[in-house]
N, C-alpha and C positions, 0 to 999 in steps of 0.2 A: 701867220698865228691863225689859231684855231677858236674861236669863239663859241663858249658856254653859256649859259646861265645858271645860276642861283637864285635863291629865294630867300627875302629877308624878313624875319617873323615880325610878329608885333611886339616881340617884345625885344627885338632891335638884334637878333641871332643871325648869323649869314648860315644858309646849308650850303655845304660845297659838294657838286655834284659827285657821285663816288670815283667815277671813272679817274676824277682831278683825284682824289685822297689816295685812291691805289697807286696814280701813278709818282706821286708825289710824298708817298708815304706818311700821308696826314691819316692819326688816329687821336683817339681821345685823349686829350691830356696834351694833343700837339703845340705847341706855344706858337702863334705866328704873330707878325710886325705888319702894320697898314700904311704903305709909303703912297704919299700924293704929291704928283708932280706940278708944273706950273701950269696945266691946260684943267687942272681938276679930275683926272684920273687917277684910280685907286688901285695900286699894288699889294698884293696880298702875298709876302713872300714867306713860307712854313723854316722855323727856325728849328734845324736838325743839324744832325752831326756832322752830316754832310756839307750845308750849307757852313757849319762854321768850322770845318777844316779847311774849306775854301779860302772865307775872309779870314783865317790865321795865316796863311800865305800871302796875301794881300798886304797884311798892315805888321807884318811881321818885324818890318825894317824902321815904324815909326812907334809912338807913345800912344795909339789910335786904341792897340791893344790893352794896355794899361789902363786908359784910361775907361773902359768896355769893363774890365775885369771886375775893377774898383766899383761902377756904378751898379753893376751887375749880385755884387757881395754885399752890396749897399741895402737892394732890395731884399735880402735875405735869400738869394737864390745859390743853390749848390751850383760847381764849376761842370760837372756832367750833367751831360744834355741826356 
């Protein structure tokens, strides 16, 4: 695993290094999820069409996808990313 550092601004905003933005298709307006594990590590996951496509395959057999769609719509978001 490669380690790259970023900087948090005085407003709590995180600067993501350009190399990671390019590699992961992160641009202005890209939504991200922050996940915290039991050790306190924080994982930043870009929510892109590629990520959603991978999730669709994992969730297709259960009702988790439907729950996610209902929550997503409740927050006033469109289904297209």
